[in-house]
C-alpha positions in Angstrom: 88.9 134.7 100.4 86.0 135.9 102.0 84.7 133.9 105.0 84.1 130.4 103.4 81.8 128.0 105.5 80.3 126.1 102.7 80.7 124.5 99.2 78.3 126.8 97.9 80.1 129.9 99.1 82.8 128.6 96.7 80.4 128.1 94.0 79.3 131.8 94.1 83.1 133.0 93.6 83.6 130.5 91.1 80.7 131.6 89.0 82.0 135.5 89.1 85.5 134.5 88.3 85.5 131.8 85.6 84.1 132.2 81.8 80.5 131.2 81.5 81.5 128.5 79.0 83.6 126.6 81.6 81.1 127.2 84.4 78.1 125.7 82.4 80.5 122.8 81.5 80.6 121.8 85.2 77.3 123.0 86.4 75.1 121.0 83.9 73.5 117.8 82.9 72.2 116.3 80.0 68.9 116.8 78.4 66.2 118.0 81.2 68.9 117.8 83.7 66.5 115.9 86.0 69.1 113.2 87.0 71.6 116.0 87.8 69.1 117.6 90.0 68.1 114.5 91.7 71.6 113.5 92.4 71.7 116.2 95.1 67.9 116.6 96.2 67.8 112.8 96.9 70.4 113.3 99.5 68.0 115.9 101.2 65.4 113.0 101.6 67.7 111.1 104.1 67.6 112.6 107.7 70.2 111.7 110.2 69.7 110.0 113.6 70.7 112.2 116.3 72.4 110.7 119.4 73.3 112.3 122.6 75.3 111.6 126.0 77.6 109.5 124.0 81.5 110.0 124.1 82.4 111.9 120.9 86.2 112.3 121.9 88.8 110.8 119.8 86.9 111.1 116.3 88.6 110.0 113.2 87.8 110.2 109.5 90.7 108.3 108.4 90.3 105.1 106.5 91.6 103.5 103.4 90.2 103.4 99.6 91.8 100.7 97.4 94.3 99.8 100.0 95.7 103.4 100.3 95.5 105.5 103.5 93.1 108.4 103.1 92.6 111.3 105.6 89.0 110.9 104.7 86.9 108.7 102.3 86.9 111.3 99.6 88.9 111.3 96.3 89.0 113.9 93.7 86.9 112.6 90.6 88.4 112.7 87.2 87.0 116.0 85.5 87.8 116.9 81.9 89.0 120.5 81.2 90.0 121.1 84.8 93.0 123.1 83.2 90.4 125.7 81.7 88.8 126.3 85.1 92.1 127.7 86.4 95.5 127.7 84.5 97.4 124.4 85.4 94.2 123.3 87.2 94.9 119.5 87.5 98.4 120.3 89.0 96.7 122.6 91.4 94.1 120.0 92.4 96.6 117.1 92.5 99.0 119.1 94.9 95.9 120.1 97.2 94.6 116.6 97.2 98.2 115.1 98.1 98.8 117.7 100.9 95.4 116.9 102.5 95.7 113.1 102.0 93.0 112.2 99.6 93.4 110.6 96.3 93.4 112.6 93.2 92.1 111.2 89.8 93.2 112.6 86.4 91.2 112.5 83.5 92.4 111.6 80.1 90.8 114.7 78.9 92.8 116.8 81.0 94.5 119.9 79.9 97.7 119.2 81.9 99.2 115.8 80.9 100.1 112.8 83.1 103.7 113.7 83.0 102.8 117.3 84.0 101.1 116.3 87.2 103.7 113.4 88.0 106.4 116.1 87.7 104.6 118.5 90.2 103.5 115.8 92.8 105.5 113.3 95.0 102.8 110.7 95.5 101.0 108.0 93.1 97.9 109.2 91.8 95.0 107.6 89.9 94.5 107.7 86.1 91.1 107.6 84.3 90.7 106.4 80.8 87.8 106.1 78.4 87.0 102.9 76.4 88.6 104.1 73.2 89.0 102.0 70.0 92.8 102.6 69.4 94.5 99.9 71.1 98.1 101.4 70.3 97.0 104.8 71.9 95.4 102.9 74.9 98.3 100.9 75.6 100.8 103.9 75.1 98.4 105.9 77.6 98.6 103.1 80.1 102.5 102.9 79.6 102.7 106.8 80.5 100.6 106.4 83.3 102.6 103.3 84.7 105.7 105.4 84.4 104.2 108.3 86.1 103.5 105.7 89.1 100.0 106.0 88.8 98.7 103.5 91.4 95.1 102.6 90.0 93.3 102.8 86.4 89.6 104.0 86.7 87.8 102.9 83.5 84.8 104.8 82.4 82.2 102.6 81.1 79.1 105.0 80.8 80.6 107.1 77.9 80.3 105.0 74.8 78.5 107.9 73.5 78.1 111.5 74.4 74.9 112.5 76.3 73.4 115.8 74.7 74.1 118.6 77.3 72.3 121.6 75.8 74.3 124.4 77.5 77.6 123.0 76.2 76.2 122.7 72.4 74.9 126.4 73.0 78.3 127.8 74.3 80.4 125.8 71.5 82.1 123.9 74.4 83.5 121.0 72.5 87.1 119.5 72.1 88.5 122.0 71.4 86.1 124.7 72.1 84.7 126.7 69.2 84.9 130.3 70.6 82.1 132.8 69.5 82.0 136.5 69.6 79.8 136.2 72.8 82.2 133.5 74.6 85.3 135.8 73.9 83.6 138.9 75.4 82.8 137.1 78.5 86.3 135.7 78.9 87.4 139.4 78.5 85.7 140.2 81.7 87.3 137.5 83.8 90.6 138.9 84.1 92.3 137.2 86.8 91.3 134.0 84.7 92.6 135.5 81.5 96.0 136.6 83.1 96.4 133.1 84.6 95.6 131.2 81.1 98.2 133.9 79.5 101.0 132.6 82.1 100.7 129.1 81.2 101.7 126.9 78.4 99.4 124.3 79.1 96.0 125.2 77.2 95.4 122.1 75.2 94.6 118.4 76.0 98.0 117.3 77.1 97.3 113.5 77.0 96.0 113.4 73.6 97.6 116.3 71.3 101.0 114.8 70.2 100.2 111.3 71.3 97.1 110.1 69.6 97.7 109.2 65.8 96.9 112.3 63.7 96.4 114.7 66.4 99.2 117.1 66.0 97.5 120.2 67.0 94.1 121.3 68.7 92.4 122.1 65.3 92.9 118.1 64.5 91.4 116.8 67.7 87.6 117.3 66.9 87.7 114.5 64.5 89.5 112.2 66.6 87.2 112.5 69.4 84.1 112.2 67.2 85.6 108.8 66.4 87.5 107.5 69.3 84.8 106.3 71.6 84.1 102.7 71.4 80.5 102.2 71.0 81.1 98.3 70.8 82.3 98.2 74.4 81.5 95.0 76.0 82.6 93.2 79.2 85.2 90.9 77.2 86.8 94.6 76.4 87.0 95.7 79.7 88.6 92.5 80.8 91.1 93.3 77.9 91.7 96.7 79.2 92.4 95.2 82.8 95.1 92.9 81.1 96.7 95.6 79.4 97.0 97.7 82.5 98.1 94.8 84.8 97.2 96.7 87.9 94.4 97.8 90.1 91.3 98.9 88.3 88.3 100.6 89.3 85.2 100.7 87.1 83.3 104.0 86.9 79.8 104.3 86.0 77.8 101.5 87.5 74.3 102.0 88.3 72.7 98.8 88.1 73.0 95.5 90.4 73.3 93.4 87.2 76.3 95.5 85.9 77.9 95.7 89.3 77.8 91.7 89.4 79.7 91.8 85.8 82.2 94.1 87.0 83.0 91.5 90.1 83.3 88.9 87.5 85.6 90.9 85.2 88.0 90.9 88.3 87.5 94.7 89.1 89.1 95.9 92.3 86.4 98.4 93.0 83.3 100.2 91.4 82.0 103.6 91.3 78.1 103.8 91.7 77.8 106.7 89.2 75.5 108.2 86.5 78.3 110.8 85.3 77.1 113.4 87.3 73.9 113.4 85.6 75.7 114.2 82.5 74.8 111.0 80.4 71.5 109.0 80.6 69.1 111.8 81.8 66.2 110.1 83.6 68.4 107.6 85.4 67.9 107.2 89.0 70.5 109.2 91.4 73.5 107.3 92.5 72.5 107.8 96.1 69.3 105.9 95.4 71.0 103.0 93.6 73.9 102.6 96.2 72.1 100.6 98.8 70.8 97.9 96.0 74.3 97.5 94.5 76.0 97.5 98.0 73.7 94.7 99.3 74.3 92.9 96.0 78.0 92.9 95.9 79.4 94.7 98.8 81.0 92.0 100.2 82.9 91.0 97.1 84.2 94.3 95.9 85.0 97.8 97.1 81.8 100.1 96.3 82.5 103.7 96.0 80.1 106.4 94.9 80.0 109.6 93.1 77.4 112.1 91.6 75.6 114.5 94.0 78.2 114.8 96.6 78.6 118.6 97.8 79.1 118.2 101.6 80.7 116.3 104.6 77.1 115.2 105.3 76.6 113.8 102.0 79.7 111.8 102.5 78.3 110.4 105.7 75.2 109.5 104.3 77.1 107.6 101.3 79.3 105.8 103.8 76.4 105.0 106.3 74.6 103.5 103.2 77.5 101.4 102.6 80.1 102.9 100.4 83.7 102.5 101.1 84.7 105.8 99.7 83.2 108.8 97.7 84.3 111.1 95.0 83.8 115.1 94.6 84.1 116.4 91.2 81.9 119.7 91.2 82.9 120.4 94.8 86.6 120.7 94.0 86.0 122.6 90.7 84.0 125.3 92.6 87.0 125.7 94.8 89.7 125.5 92.0 87.8 128.1 90.1 87.2 130.4 92.9 90.8 130.3 94.5 93.4 127.8 92.6 94.8 125.2 94.8 93.9 127.3 98.0 90.3 126.9 96.8 90.5 123.1 96.3 92.0 123.0 99.7 89.3 125.1 101.3 86.5 122.7 99.8 88.4 119.7 101.2 88.4 121.5 104.6 85.0 122.5 104.6 83.8 118.8 103.5 86.1 117.5 106.4 84.7 119.5 109.0 81.2 118.8 108.1 82.0 115.1 107.9 83.8 115.2 111.3 81.1 117.4 113.3 78.1 115.4 111.8 79.7 112.0 112.7 80.1 113.2 116.3 76.7 114.5 116.5 75.3 111.2 115.3 77.2 109.6 118.2 80.0 108.0 116.2 83.7 108.3 116.7 85.0 106.2 113.6 84.1 107.1 109.9 84.3 103.2 109.4 81.8 102.3 111.8 79.1 104.4 110.1 75.9 102.3 109.0 72.5 102.6 108.1 71.4 102.7 111.8 72.9 106.3 111.6 70.2 107.3 109.1 66.5 107.9 108.8 65.6 106.4 105.6 62.1 107.3 103.8 60.2 103.7 103.6 59.9 104.4 99.8 63.3 105.7 99.1 64.4 102.8 97.0 61.3 103.1 95.2 59.0 100.6 93.6 59.9 100.5 90.0 59.0 97.7 87.4 61.2 96.4 84.6 
């Protein structure tokens, strides 16, 4: 790799090496992409409070997320189709996360299966599920995750229906992808990506094909995905899924104080303040803008995590100082994966860690767990004056 100093460096390489269809899948939001943009630009409004003549030695970014020791408060978020960004992408990302000492979360809509990842790693990982109608499939999916020693179930609650993502529709990105002359021609120019895909047997949705009723091959997947998501989802259903799993659960997709309280009431172990990376309800507020209100409301009762918009170690610091107990990176690790496979994911984590560690010291802090809003300069109107 060239000299990499930022996640954006990886993004530029990623854009050159991965087909446009899959680059756009990661680097896009729904509708006008307002929320997608503000997830990152709202971080820019928060300034850091510099402190000097303070002992910066002995710094540590180590902490815990959901009772598990982590090298820094960052987990790899569940990202669908990761195995199309780089051959066997979920395995590569999981290996990088394990070696670095941070959690990896496998998406239900992954290319590599639960079993594939478990066979190629040694430590427990987290598994993400959508709220689907088919109880039999959901139970078998959870049984497979339990057999693979997954230590937590991440229940995504903000995708009962799919937000319209214009780029995906125009590129034919669906489950399975609808290839066009243009997309195939583009893929032919990404020779290193193509060679990798030719060298793997894992090219379809490994958790679904051959497991969901009626889905025996990729051609039968489209009708299943169109009908599978449960638009009747409510908190009773989430409680039912929690009981089906029987272990730790994280509820992902909380962007409202009232919903955060309901997650507490249903017995969740943690929540993720998230707007699905700006890919669902366009016009919703950014995760970092909503984080402090949610932390103030339930932060003493439940572990509050955050994703959507994290691109640097400084973003991690700001989220932690706002009260989060952990953060998630999705696009940031995908950039690294597409740029250089497992080594690229490792580089992304190294960049984020160095930024976090250095920034923490320059703010006069030596322990990531000691960060607080006193380390930040927050605009007086940052939370906004919204009427409902």
